[in-house]
N, C-alpha and C positions, 0 to 999 in steps of 0.2 A: 239458098233455095229450100223451100219446104219439101221435105221428103214424104211427110205423112199427110195425105189428103184427108185423113180422118179428122185432123185438127180443123180443117176448113169446113168439113161437114158439121162438126160440133159447133163451130162459130155460127153457121147458118141456122142451126137448130136453136141456139141461144137467142138469136135475133127474132126468129119466128115466135118463140115463147115470151118475147118482150123482156128477157133478162139482159137488159141493155148494159148495166154496169159490168157484168161478167163478160158480155160480148165485147165491150170496149177494151177491157184488160187483155183478153185473149187476142183480139185483133192487133192491138199495139205490140204485144209480145211477138206475134207472128210477123208483123211488118219489120221488126228489128232483124229478123232472119232473111227476109225477102222484101226489101223496100220497093221493088218495082212490080210486085204482084198486083195486077189490075183487079183481081177478084177481091183481094184484101182492101185495096184502096176504095173500091166501090162499096164494099161492106161497111167501111168506116163512114162513108157518105150516107148510107142507109141508116146507120145507128144515129148519126147526128140529125138526120131528117126526122126520125121517130122521136128524138128528144126535142124537136122543134127548134133546133139550132141551125137555121137555114143557111147562114153564111158559111159555117164550117161544112155543112153538107154539100153545098155547091163546090167549095174548094176541093174536097176529096173526090167528089164525082168527076170533076174536070180533070183532076190528076189521073184518075183511072182511064178516062177517055183518051188522054194523051199517050198512053202506053200502047 
């Protein structure tokens, strides 16, 4: 489980700033700690959507909704 919500806040800020490569790396690192975190799963879906990778975006968004 992620103990530091500041990391999630940082992730969201990176996404807002369109720093998608940094956001992707952070999100993947955080998911290794908490693979069932729906906020992280949805964030990964958002990152892929912003990269116009819609199949991956749908996959991660669906995983988030299943939690």
